[in-house]
C-alpha positions in Angstrom: -34.5 59.3 -103.6 -33.4 62.3 -101.6 -30.9 64.9 -102.9 -28.4 63.6 -100.2 -28.8 60.0 -101.4 -28.4 61.1 -105.0 -25.2 63.0 -104.0 -23.9 59.8 -102.5 -24.7 57.9 -105.7 -23.0 60.5 -107.9 -19.9 60.6 -105.6 -19.6 56.8 -105.7 -20.0 56.8 -109.5 -17.2 59.4 -109.9 -14.9 57.4 -107.6 -15.7 54.2 -109.5 -15.1 55.8 -112.9 -11.7 57.0 -111.6 -10.8 53.5 -110.3 -12.0 51.9 -113.5 -9.9 54.5 -115.5 -13.1 55.4 -117.5 -13.1 59.1 -118.5 -16.3 58.5 -120.6 -18.2 57.3 -117.5 -16.9 60.2 -115.5 -18.0 62.8 -118.0 -21.4 61.0 -118.4 -22.1 61.0 -114.7 -21.3 64.7 -114.4 -23.6 65.4 -117.4 -26.4 63.2 -116.0 -26.2 64.8 -112.6 -26.4 68.3 -114.2 -29.4 67.3 -116.2 -31.1 65.7 -113.2 -30.6 68.8 -111.1 -31.9 71.1 -113.8 -34.9 68.8 -114.5 -35.8 68.8 -110.8 -35.6 72.6 -110.6 -32.9 72.6 -107.9 -31.8 76.2 -107.0 -28.3 77.3 -107.5 -27.8 77.5 -103.7 -28.9 73.9 -103.3 -26.7 72.8 -106.2 -23.7 74.1 -104.4 -24.6 72.1 -101.4 -25.3 69.1 -103.5 -21.8 69.2 -105.1 -20.2 69.6 -101.7 -22.0 66.4 -100.7 -20.9 64.7 -103.9 -17.3 65.7 -103.0 -17.7 64.3 -99.5 -19.2 61.0 -100.8 -16.5 60.6 -103.5 -13.6 61.1 -101.2 -15.1 58.9 -98.4 -14.2 55.7 -100.3 -11.0 54.1 -101.5 -9.2 55.5 -104.5 -7.0 53.4 -106.9 -3.4 54.7 -106.7 -0.5 54.2 -109.1 3.1 55.1 -108.8 3.6 56.1 -112.4 4.0 59.8 -113.0 2.0 59.7 -116.3 -0.8 57.6 -115.0 -4.2 58.0 -116.6 -5.5 58.3 -113.0 -3.9 61.8 -112.8 -6.1 63.0 -115.7 -9.2 61.5 -114.2 -8.5 63.1 -110.8 -7.9 66.4 -112.5 -11.2 66.1 -114.3 -13.0 65.3 -111.1 -11.5 68.2 -109.3 -12.2 70.6 -112.2 -15.8 69.3 -112.5 -16.5 69.7 -108.8 -14.9 73.1 -108.6 -16.8 74.4 -111.6 -20.1 73.2 -110.2 -19.4 74.2 -106.6 -18.6 77.8 -107.5 -22.1 78.6 -108.6 
């Protein structure tokens, strides 16, 4: 699997975790991807590109929306944005 294909997989998984309202799956996927990148010896510069591709992949699909102001989806989206921002800033 190429790095681009893995970015697509991670992006899809983040979106699916959001849509399933599953914070544990979201956190697990971020942790898994971090470990995979470290184990593969991916450079910091390539990690930034990887996380940009993850963002593109995640936001290319359909997201579950709710009208409630206190929706758990808000917390999940915030976690996705914070996770991507932290990893993309390296």
